[in-house]
ZAMARGU-4260 file (C-alpha; in steps of 0.2 Angstrom, whole numbers, plus 5000, padded with zeros to 4 digits):
<rodrens>
0) 5250/5070/5475 | 5269/5069/5472 | 5275/5053/5465 | 5292/5045/5467 | 5301/5033/5456
5) 5294/5015/5452 | 5301/5002/5463 | 5306/4985/5456 | 5310/4969/5465 | 5312/4968/5484
10) 5329/4973/5492 | 5337/4964/5507 | 5344/4980/5516 | 5331/4993/5516 | 5335/5007/5528
15) 5321/5008/5542 | 5323/5027/5545 | 5321/5031/5526 | 5306/5019/5525 | 5298/5026/5541
20) 5300/5044/5534 | 5293/5040/5517 | 5278/5030/5525 | 5275/5046/5536 | 5274/5057/5520
25) 5263/5044/5512 | 5251/5044/5526 | 5250/5063/5524 | 5246/5060/5506 | 5262/5069/5500
30) 5269/5054/5490 | 5264/5038/5483 | 5277/5024/5481 | 5280/5005/5480 | 5293/4995/5489
35) 5308/4991/5490 | 5317/5008/5494 | 5334/5001/5488 | 5328/5002/5470 | 5321/5020/5470
40) 5330/5030/5457 | 5319/5046/5457 | 5311/5055/5472 | 5301/5072/5470 | 5297/5079/5487
45) 5294/5097/5482 | 5281/5107/5491 | 5281/5096/5506 | 5285/5109/5519 | 5300/5099/5524
50) 5312/5107/5537 | 5324/5092/5537 | 5328/5074/5531 | 5333/5059/5542 | 5351/5058/5546
55) 5351/5041/5538 | 5342/5044/5523 | 5350/5029/5514 | 5344/5027/5496 | 5359/5018/5486
60) 5351/5018/5469 | 5344/5036/5470 | 5349/5047/5455 | 5337/5061/5455 | 5331/5071/5471
65) 5319/5086/5471 | 5318/5095/5487 | 5313/5112/5480 | 5300/5123/5488 | 5302/5117/5506
70) 5309/5125/5522 | 5326/5118/5523 | 5339/5130/5532 | 5353/5117/5532 | 5359/5104/5520
75) 5353/5087/5526 | 5367/5076/5533 | 5363/5062/5520 | 5373/5072/5508 | 5389/5069/5518
80) 5387/5051/5524 | 5389/5043/5507 | 5371/5038/5508 | 5367/5044/5490 | 5382/5038/5481
85) 5374/5038/5463 | 5365/5055/5464 | 5366/5064/5448 | 5352/5077/5449 | 5349/5088/5464
90) 5336/5102/5465 | 5337/5112/5482 | 5329/5128/5475 | 5316/5139/5484 | 5322/5134/5501
95) 5331/5145/5515 | 5348/5138/5514 | 5362/5150/5518 | 5378/5140/5517 | 5385/5126/5506
100) 5403/5127/5508 | 5405/5109/5514 | 5408/5098/5499 | 5395/5085/5497 | 5400/5066/5494
105) 5389/5065/5479 | 5399/5078/5470 | 5409/5067/5458 | 5393/5060/5449 | 5383/5076/5451
110) 5377/5082/5434 | 5363/5095/5438 | 5363/5106/5453 | 5349/5119/5456 | 5353/5131/5471
115) 5342/5145/5465 | 5331/5156/5476 | 5340/5153/5493 | 5349/5164/5505 | 5367/5160/5500
120) 5379/5174/5504 | 5393/5167/5494 | 5396/5155/5480 | 5401/5137/5486 | 5420/5136/5487
125) 5419/5119/5477 | 5410/5127/5463 | 5419/5124/5446 | 5433/5114/5455 | 5442/5099/5449
130) 5431/5087/5460 | 5415/5093/5451 | 5421/5087/5434 | 5404/5080/5429 | 5393/5095/5433
135) 5383/5100/5417 | 5370/5112/5423 | 5371/5124/5437 | 5358/5137/5443 | 5363/5149/5456
140) 5349/5163/5452 | 5342/5175/5465 | 5354/5172/5480 | 5363/5184/5491 | 5381/5183/5484
145) 5388/5199/5481 | 5404/5194/5472 | 5412/5179/5463 | 5430/5182/5467 | 5433/5164/5471
150) 5427/5159/5455 | 5437/5172/5446 | 5453/5168/5454 | 5452/5149/5455 | 5442/5145/5439
155) 5449/5130/5431 | 5449/5130/5412 | 5450/5111/5411 | 5432/5111/5418 | 5425/5105/5402
160) 5407/5098/5404 | 5397/5113/5411 | 5385/5118/5397 | 5370/5127/5406 | 5373/5141/5418
165) 5359/5152/5425 | 5364/5167/5436 | 5348/5178/5436 | 5349/5192/5448 | 5366/5187/5455
170) 5375/5203/5457 | 5385/5201/5441 | 5396/5216/5436 | 5408/5219/5422 | 5423/5211/5430
175) 5413/5194/5430 | 5414/5194/5411 | 5431/5187/5411 | 5427/5170/5419 | 5410/5169/5410
180) 5418/5171/5394 | 5431/5157/5398 | 5418/5143/5400 | 5422/5135/5383 | 5408/5122/5384
185) 5393/5133/5387 | 5378/5130/5377 | 5365/5140/5388 | 5368/5156/5397 | 5355/5166/5407
190) 5362/5182/5415 | 5345/5191/5415 | 5337/5200/5429 | 5320/5195/5434 | 5310/5211/5430
195) 5313/5230/5431 | 5303/5231/5448 | 5314/5219/5457 | 5331/5228/5461 | 5337/5215/5473
200) 5355/5208/5468 | 5353/5214/5450 | 5365/5210/5437 | 5373/5227/5432 | 5384/5227/5417
205) 5390/5244/5411 | 5398/5236/5395 | 5391/5220/5391 | 5398/5220/5374 | 5415/5214/5381
210) 5407/5197/5385 | 5405/5193/5367 | 5423/5199/5362 | 5432/5183/5357 | 5423/5171/5370
215) 5430/5154/5373 | 5413/5146/5370 | 5410/5141/5352 | 5393/5132/5353 | 5382/5144/5363
220) 5365/5140/5357 | 5353/5149/5370 | 5357/5167/5377 | 5345/5176/5389 | 5350/5195/5393
225) 5333/5202/5398 | 5330/5216/5409 | 5348/5223/5409 | 5343/5241/5404 | 5353/5239/5388
230) 5352/5255/5378 | 5361/5247/5362 | 5362/5231/5354 | 5379/5223/5359 | 5388/5224/5342
235) 5400/5210/5346 | 5385/5198/5349 | 5384/5196/5330 | 5400/5186/5331 | 5391/5172/5341
240) 5385/5164/5325 | 5381/5148/5334 | 5366/5156/5342 | 5349/5148/5339 | 5338/5157/5353
245) 5341/5175/5358 | 5331/5183/5372 | 5334/5202/5373 | 5317/5208/5379 | 5313/5222/5392
250) 5328/5233/5388 | 5329/5250/5380 | 5333/5246/5362 | 5327/5258/5348 | 5335/5249/5334
255) 5342/5232/5328 | 5358/5231/5318 | 5356/5229/5299 | 5368/5215/5300 | 5358/5204/5312
260) 5357/5192/5297 | 5375/5186/5303 | 5366/5176/5316 | 5360/5164/5302 | 5356/5149/5313
265) 5344/5160/5324 | 5327/5151/5326 | 5320/5161/5341 | 5321/5180/5343 | 5313/5189/5358
270) 5314/5208/5356 | 5298/5211/5366 | 5295/5226/5377 | 5309/5237/5370 | 5307/5254/5360
275) 5309/5248/5342 | 5301/5258/5329 | 5307/5248/5314 | 5314/5231/5309 | 5324/5231/5293
280) 5321/5219/5278 | 5337/5211/5282 | 5328/5200/5294 | 5321/5191/5278 | 5338/5183/5277
285) 5336/5174/5294 | 5329/5159/5284 | 5329/5147/5299 | 5319/5160/5310 | 5303/5151/5317
290) 5298/5162/5332 | 5298/5181/5332 | 5292/5190/5348 | 5290/5209/5346 | 5276/5214/5357
295) 5277/5230/5367 | 5287/5241/5355 | 5283/5256/5344 | 5282/5247/5327 | 5271/5257/5315
300) 5269/5244/5302 | 5270/5225/5301 | 5288/5221/5297 | 5292/5209/5283 | 5297/5191/5289
305) 5305/5176/5282 | 5294/5161/5275 | 5301/5150/5289 | 5292/5160/5302 | 5279/5151/5312
310) 5275/5162/5327 | 5274/5181/5326 | 5269/5192/5341 | 5265/5210/5337 | 5253/5213/5352
315) 5253/5231/5359 | 5262/5241/5346 | 5255/5256/5336 | 5252/5247/5319 | 5238/5256/5310
320) 5236/5245/5294 | 5239/5227/5288 | 5252/5230/5275 | 5257/5212/5272 | 5247/5198/5264
325) 5255/5182/5271 | 5250/5183/5289 | 5238/5168/5287 | 5253/5157/5283 | 5259/5158/5301
330) 5254/5145/5313 | 5251/5157/5327 | 5251/5176/5328 | 5244/5190/5339 | 5242/5208/5332
335) 5229/5214/5345 | 5229/5230/5354 | 5236/5240/5339 | 5227/5254/5330 | 5222/5243/5316
340) 5206/5233/5317 | 5210/5216/5311 | 5192/5211/5309 | 5190/5224/5295 | 5205/5219/5285
345) 5203/5209/5269 | 5220/5202/5270 | 5216/5191/5286 | 5205/5176/5289 | 5196/5183/5304
350) 5190/5166/5310 | 5207/5158/5307 | 5216/5173/5316 | 5205/5171/5331 | 5210/5152/5333
355) 5228/5155/5330 | 5229/5170/5342 | 5221/5159/5356 | 5232/5145/5353 | 5247/5157/5354
360) 5241/5164/5371 | 5238/5147/5378 | 5255/5140/5374 | 5265/5156/5378 | 5255/5160/5394
365) 5248/5176/5388 | 5230/5173/5394 | 5229/5190/5402 | 5228/5198/5385 | 5210/5192/5383
370) 5205/5208/5393 | 5214/5219/5380 | 5208/5212/5364 | 5200/5228/5356 | 5210/5239/5345
375) 5219/5254/5353 | 5210/5270/5351 | 5219/5285/5344 | 5218/5300/5356 | 5224/5313/5343
380) 5211/5326/5340 | 5207/5333/5322 | 5221/5343/5315 | 5211/5359/5314 | 5195/5365/5323
385) 5186/5380/5318 | 5176/5391/5329 | 5159/5384/5323 | 5165/5365/5322 | 5158/5352/5334
390) 5169/5338/5338 | 5162/5322/5345 | 5175/5316/5358 | 5176/5297/5353 | 5185/5292/5369
395) 5175/5303/5381 | 5158/5297/5376 | 5152/5315/5377 | 5150/5329/5364 | 5161/5344/5365
400) 5152/5359/5357 | 5164/5373/5353 | 5156/5390/5350 | 5167/5404/5353 | 5165/5422/5347
405) 5180/5433/5349 | 5183/5451/5344 | 5201/5452/5338 | 5201/5471/5337 | 5195/5473/5355
410) 5209/5477/5369 | 5206/5466/5384 | 5213/5472/5400 | 5216/5459/5414 | 5210/5465/5431
415) 5205/5482/5425 | 5199/5487/5442 | 5216/5486/5449 | 5227/5502/5447 | 5246/5504/5450
420) 5243/5514/5465 | 5234/5500/5475 | 5245/5492/5489 | 5260/5501/5482 | 5276/5495/5491
425) 5286/5510/5498 | 5301/5500/5505 | 5294/5498/5523 | 5289/5481/5530 | 5277/5480/5545
430) 5281/5465/5557 | 5272/5459/5572 | 5282/5461/5588 | 5280/5452/5605 | 5273/5468/5612
435) 5258/5466/5600 | 5262/5483/5592 | 5266/5487/5574 | 5282/5495/5571 | 5290/5500/5555
440) 5307/5492/5551 | 5318/5499/5537 | 5325/5486/5525 | 5340/5487/5515 | 5337/5489/5496
445) 5347/5479/5485 | 5357/5487/5471 | 5348/5484/5455 | 5364/5485/5445 | 5370/5469/5451
450) 5354/5460/5456 | 5351/5454/5438 | 5369/5452/5432 | 5371/5434/5425 | 5382/5423/5436
455) 5399/5418/5429
</rodrens>
């Protein structure tokens, strides 16, 4: 059941086409509504299998319209007939739209526009144009655009309200850094890739560090740069001191800069699924940090963390012991699937840990981890095994009895029954000819003096 906005007093001029359309959806149990239509301010028609809308879909008071997850291939005409004059929020994501070059009538008042997950081959020509002055949030993720030349060449720096921009898997490259860096009002920027398996229209930056070299934005709060195959932490990123949330997971980072404490407003740090082996004590100086997600790394011990921390994720590392005594001060944390057995530690309230772990997995959608709750098993064999020792293979569930007697003074000859004279090659090769007869064919013998000379 999908509900649309509450309807107030009766209106005089209800549009019959709109009314019949909504009644049809209501009969199919897609929506539930109350009349009159002229007073509707919000409609959610997601997941309704819609292929089109009525040409005269006239809702003069409508401010929010959600048409996501449908089968639209063309933009409905109602966007061009001034039938939605007050529309502020439009969600057209997860459809099959290919073209949006025609400027909609509602553009002047539009604040949020989601065009993600369609089949657009280029960016709308009106994007970031003067007639789009009120646009605050724009999502163009996972489309088919291969370049942003129009945006790069026509970007208007007086466009001063856009504060949220999402361009996941959008074919961004280094030359796009210039116009991304010029949006002075940005507060939220997501230029990640979806995952490492999806290589469709990936963002491919060779030098992402340039993005953070004196950018125009001064109040960037949230930055997402996941799945970008970053080998190093962008050093210039430390100059973006306004950051409160940094998501840099699923890259190839093996270390974090010691001066990470320059991001002193940071509240959320996601460094999961990298190759980190150590987190320095300077992280203690991030006194506002509330959430630290560090699962899927190579941490050998639990790093020290500031007293402000509430959520700590250390799942799937190689931690072998509990070396800190303040884990119970956390609201939620997860240290499962490490070499340490949490249930045997005197520094952890096991019952409390179980409760906090389950709460974390519920809120952060990590329920799959319930299948991997046990500690990891070390597969390293004993450092030395003598000839008479017996080692119980812990991970094989079998006993491997090793009893070897060797005479070190005895000379062992491999294949002693074969002599040098057997099958000795004398320079002749016998080949089978079409006449079914064997004939000897002399072969040229290479000069050994140059056969084994190293190539220049």
